Structure formats: structure tokens, C-alpha cells
N, C-alpha and C positions, 0 to 999 in steps of 0.2 A: 669382281672377277672378270678377267679377260679371257678370251678363248683365242689360241694363236694357231696357226696353221704349222703342223709339224715338218721340218725340212727333211727329215730321213726318220726310218726306224730306229737307227742309233741314237737320235735325240730322245726318243720314247723310252728305250732301253736305260738311259742314263738317269731318269727322273726318279723322284720319290713319289710314291703313290700315298694319297690322303683320302680317308672316306668323307662323306658329306658334312659329318660333324667336324672335321678338321683334324681327326685322329690319324696318326701316322701308322700306315699299314705296311710299308717296308719298301725297299729299293727294288725297283724293277730290273729283272735278271734279263729275260727274254722277252721279245716281240713275236707274237703269234699270226701268221698270214692265212688268209684263204687260199686253199691250192687253186682254186679256179680264178679267182678275181686277183690275187697277189695282194690284197688290201689288208691291214693290220686290223684284227677282229678282237683278240685278247692280249693280255701280257700276264707273265708268270712273275711270281715274287718269290724269292728265296729268302727264308727265314733264318737257314743255318741249324734248323733242329731235327731234320729227318734226312740227312744225307744229301742225296740229289734230287729228292722230290721238292716240288714248288707249288705254291698256292696260285691257281689260275683265277683271274677276275676278267669280264668283259670290258671292252672298251665303248660298249653302248652307253651313252650318257656321259662319258668321262669328258673332262675339261680341263684345259691348262690354266693354271693359276699362277701367282708369284712364287708360292711354295713350290710347285711341281705338277703333279698329274692329279687332279680330284676325280675318283671314280664315283660312279653312282651305286655303289654298294657298301653297306656298313663295313666295318672292320671284323666284327664277329662273324658275319656270314662269310667273307673272305677267308677266314681262317677255319671256318667249318667245311669248306669245299674239299670236294674229294682230290687228294692229293697224288700226283701222277709223275712218273719218271719224266725228266725234261730231257730226254734223249734225241730230241731233235723233229719228232713226228708222233701226233697222236693218233690212235687207231679209232674207229668208229664208236666202239663200246666206251672207251675213255671220254670221247667227245660228248657224247650223249649223257654221261652221267654229270659231266658239268654243265650241259644245258638245262637238264632237270634240277639240278641243284640250284640256278639260277632263275627257275621258272620261265626259261626262253625256249622259244620254238628251234630245233636243231636244223643242222643243215641237211639238204635234200640230195638224194643221188648218192654219187661217190665222193661228194665234196669232204675234206678233212682239212684238220689245220697242220701247218708244218712251221717249226722256228725260223726266225728269220736269218739265224746262224748260218754263213756259208753262202748268203744270198744277195752278194753286194751288189750284183747286177739289178737284183730286183729294187734295193733301196737307192741305188744309184740312178736308173733310168727313170724310175717313178718319180723321184725326186720331189720338187713343190707340187706338180701337178698331180701323182698318183697318189701319193701319201697324204698331201694337204686335203685332196679330195675325198679320201677315207674320213679323215678326220673332219671335213666339214659334213659329211654324210652322218657321222656319228653324232655330231652336235644337233643336227637338223632332227634326228630321230629322238635325242633327249628333249627338244624343244616340243615335240609332238607329244610326247608321253605326258609331259607336264601339263599341257593344255586339255589334256583329256582325250585328244583325238582317237577315234576307234581305229585309225589306219597307222597304229604304231609300226614303224617300218622294222627292216631289217630283221633281227633275230627274235624280236617280240612276237608271239603268236597272235593272229587274228582272234578277236574279241577277248584277249588276256593281256593286263599291263605285265610290266618287269617284276611287278612284286607278286605276281602269281594269281591277283584277283581279275574275277571276272568283270568287263565292264558294268557299271550300274550297282556293283556291289557296295556297301558300306560297312565300316567296322565302327561298332560300338564299343565305347570304352568306360570303366568305371574305377574309382579308387578303392583300394581295400585297406582296411586298417590292420597293420601289423605293429603288434605291441610286443616288445623285448624287453630286456632288463640290463642295466648298467650298474656297477658298483661304484660308489663314490664315499669319499670321506667325510664325515658327518661330524666327527668330534674327537676328543683326546681324554683318555682316562690317565691319570698320572698316579704313580706310586711314590710316597715319600715319606721320610721318617722325620719327627722334630724331637727335641727334648724338652720334657715336661719335669718338674717336681712335686713329689707328693711326700706326705708324711707317713712313714713306718714306725710301729710301736711294737716290740718285742719284751718279753720278760726274762730274765735272766737270775740265778740265785746269787746273792752277793753276801759273803760272810765276813765277820770282823771281830776281833777279840775283845773282851769285856772282864775286868777284874772282879774278883770276890775273895772275900777273907776266908781262909780254911784255918780250922783250928783244930790240932791234935793233942790229946793229953800226953804227957811224959809218965810212961809206966814206972813204977817203983823198981829200981835195981837196974833202970835201963842206962848203960855205960856210953861214954863218949859225949856226955853232956855236962857242961860245966854252968854253973849257976853264977851269975854275977850281975850286978846293978849297973847299967851304963846307957848311955844314948847311942842308937845305932840307927842305919838308913839302908834299905835294899830298893834297887829300881828294877822293875819288869818292862820288857819291851813289847808292846801291844801291837798286833798286826791287824790289818782290814783290806778287803778287796775293794778295788773301784772298777766300774764298766770302761772298757777302751773300745772305740769305735773306729773300724776302718771300711773303706769300699772297694769293691772290684768289680769291673766289668764282664759279664760273662754272657754267652750267647745263649738264646732260649728258644729261638723259633725261626724258621724261613719262611718268607711271605713273597708271593708272587702275584700277578692279575691274570686271570684268565677271561676269555670271551665265550658267549653261550649265543648262537644264532637262532634268533625266533623267526618264524614265517607266519605272516598274516596274509589274509586276502584283501586286496585292493581293487576297487572298482576303478575302470579308465574309460573315459566318453572322450570322444571327439566327433568331428564333424567329416565325412567323406563325400566327394561328389561323384556323380554319375551320369553319364549322358543317356537321354531318352528318345527314342525314334517315333517321330511323327512324319505322317506322309498325307499329301494333299489327294483328295478323292475326286474324280470328275463331278462336276458340278458345283466346286468351290468349298466342298466340305474339307474338315480336316480331321483327322483321327490321330489316335496315339497307338503304339503296337500293344496288342492285347496283353503281351509278356510283361511289357513294362506297366501297364494298369494293375497287373496282379503283384507287382514287386517282384519280378523275376530274378532282381541281382542278389548276389550271395550276400550273406551277412558279413559281419566282423571275422578276419582269419586270424588265428593265434599261431 
């Protein structure tokens, strides 16, 4: 990463701003100058979401790189900054709200900020000397803050770094176990039908005709009966029922699959890390923070 001297405030305004992690913050819309010194101190970034209001970010700690302008503040902090109308001048209340948001020491006396729009003389006459000097001062202030020098210059307050911490403070961090749930595919249940053959037995009544001889005596005096001796033959047709089988397909039921959700308790275990605070006492002894000895960190969070 290289640090270049800006030739003019116009060069600043045309750059794209990125946070320390390389996240794009937005395109710089205006450069804001200190009324007294005429040096660039802030830039405003228009996101196009809130009309004419813009997000402000300090130039303190900003550096020029191949992408554009890398500011010293994270994207989410810039996006949460108080949004003010970019009407060319900030009043004291608007300016102080911005300083408080970024934990910076505000301007003194009657100093205030104004946009560089319409100040071609300032940009032109300052040129390489004025604006580059401002960029150099900004870069120097960033170097002092990174090395932990208590005399952080410019807008950072005495005894307080740009992140709002008193010098000598330390942040202790620890990991928390966050357990969530995700639904995934574990298998398939298939519904299919196949054809099988089985024996079916049923009983039905079957009838047939059988022959028997019936004899009836001729009554005396019965007419229409002639008697003669000769050979004769008579034929009787016999009938019998036979079973006839046929098959037909009929729908008998509707079948489908359903799923039931079963909930069970499952124990999840994992390891988390946390920081412990130790300090060296006068005389060479070493002690651990009393809260750390008690296990003061929180347990798993669900």
C-alpha cells in the first residue's frame, strides 16, 4: 500500500473509499475543509438512498492505495454515522455529532467545516503544497495512532485513541458457542406397486340333468292309447352347467405416503476459546484477573 500526496481536493472527490478490510464504502462526493486552515479533514459519501443526505468519514488515518482511498474506519461505522444535508456547510451541532460518533475531539472555538464546492481558489492555490501537506499530516497522525503514541494529533482527543478507548485500556474477547439448526436431505421413501399372483378359491352351485325312468300305468278305458308290439327308440337331451371364469380390474383403494416430524433432544459439544487477563505486579510477580480465576466468562449461548 502506498501513500500519495493528493494534487487537489478534486482528486480526493473522484476517489472510491474502502474500509481497512477492503470493503467498498462508496464513491466520495465532497471534500470538507476546515474553515480556519482550509485543509481537507472529512469526505462525504453519497449512497443514493436518502436523497441529498450523505455519510461522513474523517480523513484521519486515510491512505491512498491502488484501489482508491482507504479510510481508517470500518464500513458499518461509516454507514451508521449521523447523516446530514450536503448543502455546503455544517453547523456546530452537526459537526459535533460527527465527532462524537467517531470518538474524535471536536473543533475548537468558531471552527466549522465547509464543502470544497465553489472553492476552486483554495484547491488551486493550495495545490501540491497545501493539500499534500494535509495528506501528510493525516498520514503522520495515523502512524502515531498505530504505534500507540499518547500524543495522537489532530482530531483525536488527548489520552483517547480513535476507537474511543482510553490509552492503557485492553479489550478481552472470548468465543461464544452459537448452535443453530439446518435441514438437510437424509433419504428417500418410495411408493411403488408391483404385480403378484395369488390363488383365489370360491364356490358356486353347478347343476346338470340326469336321466331316470318313470313308469305310469295305463288306466282301463283310457283313450288315445294304441297297443302294438314293435321296436322303438326315443332320445332325451341332457343339460349341465359349466363354470366360466373371467377377470376384470377394479380400483379398490387410494394409497399415498405421509411424513411425521419427530423431535428429539441432542446434546452438542464443542470447544471455544477465550482470552484471560494477566498482569505483572511490582517485584516481578504475575497475577491473573480475579474474574478470570472465577470463570467469569459466560457459558454457551443458544
